[in-house]
N, C-alpha and C positions, 0 to 999 in steps of 0.2 A: 207523495202528492209538491211539499216544498220543496225538492230538489228541481223538480220540473219548473216548477211555478216562479222560483227565485229568478232566473235570469230573466225572465221577461218583466218581472216589476223592476228588476234592479235597473233595466234598460226604460222604464218608462218612469219610475218616482225616484231611482237613486238609491244609496244606502242610508241614507237619512229618513227617507220615506218608509223603506222597508222597516228601520227601527221603530218609527212613528206608528206604523200601519200593526207592528206586532205590540206596542203600547197599547194600541186601541182595542186589538182582540183582547188582550189581559184585561182591560179595564171592561169588556162588555162581559167577560167571563166571570168576573168580580159580581156583577151588574144580575147576571143569570143564576148564580149561586146563590145570593140574598133573596132576589124577587120570584124567581121564578120554580127552583126547587124548594118542594115541598118541606114544613119542619119536621124534626123527627116527634112522633106522637108522645105524649107526655107517659111516662111509666112504660116505657117500651122495656124490650127485653134487657132483663138483667147482664146476661152474658155479652152482648155486645158493648155495654158500658165500660170504659176503663177501669180497673183494679188498682190497687195500692201495690207498687214493684212490678208491674206488666214489663213496663220499659227495661227494668234492670234485667228481668229474666229473658226477655229476648236478647237484648246485647251480649249476656253471656251464653247463648244457644250456640254452639258451634256450626252447627246446619245453617243457622241462619247467619251466621258469622260467615261462612263461605259462602253462600248465597250472596251475601252483601260484597263481599271482596269479588265476585266473579262479574258483577252487575258494575260495579265501581271500574275495575280494570277493561270491559267492554268499553265503558261510557270514556274513558281517558284514551283509547285507541281510537274510538269512533271521532272524538274531538282534535286528534291530532289529524288523523284523515281527512276532515271538513278542514283543518287550516293549510295542510299542505297539497293535497292535490289540488285543488282549483289554482293556489300561488304555480303547480307544475304545470296546468294546462294552460297556462297565460304564459308563462317562463319559455319553456321549453318546446311546446305543440305548438304557440302562436295561435292559442284558440282565446277568443274574445270571452269575456266573462258572459255577456248577453247569449253566447253560442254554446254555454256549457249544457244545456238540457239535450242537446243531441247527443251526447255522451252519457248522461244521468238517464235519461227515460229507458233507452234500450236495457241498461244494466239493472235498473229496478224492476223492470218487466222479467226481464230472462232472471233473476236472482228470485223472484216471486215464485215464476213457474218451477224451478230447480229446487225452492224448498218445498213446495205445497204437496208436490208428488210424494217426495218420500214421507213427509208427515203425514198425509191422508192413510198410507200404506203402515205405517208404524202403529198408528191411532188403530185401524181395523183390526191389526195383530197383536197388540197390546205390548208392545215392544218400545214405547219412548223414551225409557231412561237408554236402552241401549244406542238408539238414535243419538241421543244427546252425548252420550261419549264418545261417539264416532264425530259427530262435530267440532267437539273440543280437539280432538286428533287431530282434523283438518285444518282447524284454525292454527294449531301450534307449527305444523308441519308447513303451512301456508306462511307465517311469519317467519319461520326457520329458513326456508328459502329464499326469502328475501331479505335476508342478512339481518335481522331484527334480532331475533333472540338469542343470536350467540353472542350480543352486548350483555346480556343478564348474565350474573355467575350461575354455574351449574344449567344452564337454559338449553343447551342440546341436550344432555343427560337425562333433564325431566321431559323433554318431548319425546326422548327414544323409549323410556320407561312407559310413558302413555300409549306410545304406539305399540309396545310389545303387550301391553295390557289388553289393549282393545283386539289384537289378532289372536289372544288366546281363548277370546269370548267368543 
């Protein structure tokens, strides 16, 4: 939604207006959290309450660390894309910022359709983990062909190992 609405907002209220709007929405969310969301009942579930050492235990969990690293990496790549791609549209494509929605909307709709169909099939067959591994391999191969992965030490070998592993499964 934001990829489609942002160019129209930019045209109407400018970048300063977008930041002010985001700030106003943040303040509204804080207000809703404080005044609309009901408080936790006293004497609630003791399992839900934090216990001493829980954070340390979570930070030392290898599975959790792997998940955190994966999410962090995804966000780094997404932020890089959100900075580089719009500038490239303007510089190399001659596409005004207010017109970027013409690219973003079909891409978002197409990616949702392409994502939803395999996800529904995998959920029905109970094979979500294999779908997740294939998605990681696709992401690696996509970045490899874009010439990004070869900049990292041993990046090509890591992508090749992951692809071989997926072909065996």
